[in-house]
C-alpha positions in Angstrom: -0.4 0.0 0.2 3.3 2.6 1.1 4.1 1.8 -2.8 1.0 2.1 -4.4 0.5 6.0 -2.8 4.1 6.9 -3.2 3.1 5.5 -7.0 0.4 7.8 -7.7 2.1 10.6 -6.2 4.8 10.4 -8.9 3.5 8.1 -11.1 5.8 10.0 -14.2 9.2 10.1 -12.0 9.0 13.7 -11.8 9.6 14.2 -8.1 6.8 16.2 -5.9 5.0 18.5 -7.5 6.1 22.3 -5.0 5.2 25.5 -6.3 5.3 26.9 -9.2 8.0 29.6 -8.9 10.4 29.1 -6.3 12.1 32.1 -5.3 15.4 31.1 -7.1 13.3 30.6 -10.4 14.0 33.3 -13.1 10.5 34.5 -13.2 10.4 35.1 -9.5 13.5 36.5 -9.7 12.7 39.2 -12.1 9.5 39.6 -10.8 11.3 40.9 -7.8 13.6 43.2 -10.3 10.7 44.8 -11.3 9.3 44.9 -8.1 12.2 47.2 -6.6 13.2 49.1 -9.8 9.3 51.0 -9.3 10.2 51.1 -5.6 13.4 53.2 -6.4 11.7 55.4 -8.3 8.7 56.6 -6.3 10.9 56.3 -3.7 13.7 58.9 -5.3 10.1 60.8 -6.7 9.6 61.6 -3.0 12.4 62.5 -1.4 12.9 65.2 -3.6 9.5 66.4 -3.0 10.1 66.2 0.4 14.1 66.9 1.5 13.0 65.8 5.6 12.8 62.0 4.8 16.9 62.3 4.1 16.9 61.2 7.4 14.2 57.9 6.7 15.6 54.1 6.2 13.3 52.7 3.7 13.4 48.9 3.4 11.6 46.1 1.9 10.4 42.9 3.2 9.0 40.3 1.2 6.8 39.2 3.5 4.8 40.6 6.9 4.9 39.2 10.5 1.9 39.5 12.2 -0.5 38.3 14.4 -3.0 35.9 13.4 -6.6 37.4 12.2 -5.5 41.3 11.2 -5.4 42.4 7.8 -2.8 41.4 6.1 -0.4 45.3 5.9 1.0 46.1 2.8 3.5 48.6 4.7 4.9 49.9 8.7 6.2 52.8 9.8 8.6 52.2 12.6 8.9 55.8 14.5 12.0 57.3 15.5 13.6 56.6 18.7 16.4 57.2 20.4 18.7 54.7 19.3 17.6 54.7 15.9 16.1 56.8 12.8 12.5 56.6 11.3 12.0 53.3 9.2 9.2 52.2 6.7 9.1 49.4 5.2 7.1 48.0 2.6 5.9 44.3 2.8 6.3 43.3 -1.3 4.1 40.1 -1.7 0.6 41.4 0.0 1.2 44.1 -2.8 2.2 42.5 -5.3 -1.0 40.1 -4.8 -2.9 43.5 -5.0 -1.9 44.6 -8.7 -4.4 43.5 -11.2 -1.0 43.4 -13.8 2.2 44.8 -14.3 0.8 48.0 -15.1 -1.1 49.1 -11.7 2.3 47.6 -9.7 4.0 51.3 -9.6 0.6 53.0 -8.4 -0.3 50.6 -6.0 3.5 50.7 -4.7 3.6 55.1 -4.6 -0.1 55.0 -3.3 1.5 52.6 -0.6 5.0 54.8 0.1 2.6 57.6 -0.3 0.1 56.5 2.9 3.5 55.7 5.4 5.0 58.6 4.5 2.3 60.3 5.6 1.7 58.8 8.9 5.0 59.1 9.5 5.3 63.1 9.1 1.5 63.4 10.4 -0.2 64.8 7.2 -2.7 64.3 5.0 -2.0 62.0 2.2 -2.4 64.4 0.0 0.3 66.6 0.1 2.8 63.6 -0.3 
């Protein structure tokens, strides 16, 4: 029975089937690069408009760590403390899943960045 079950899962000798694109697959890496380039362009534009963001550290994280039962965040603001400057972190995978296609991705990245900057600076999102 054990051999029969194993044969059904691997009946053509290709091994166990896993995720379609793992993180080392070239297509997955390309998606990550497209995201990073769009993010960098949006960030440069924000920093030109708001010089007070020079002291803020920006970063990307693949997925957030958050308590179960809460909505999946797209970004996070960590205010400055005596030991470290303020941080704004965007979460790549949740943002990618919100985009319907590659043309919508830069818009969503820009929107999330503006929301996080507005939270950090305490201003209205329309002013960013």
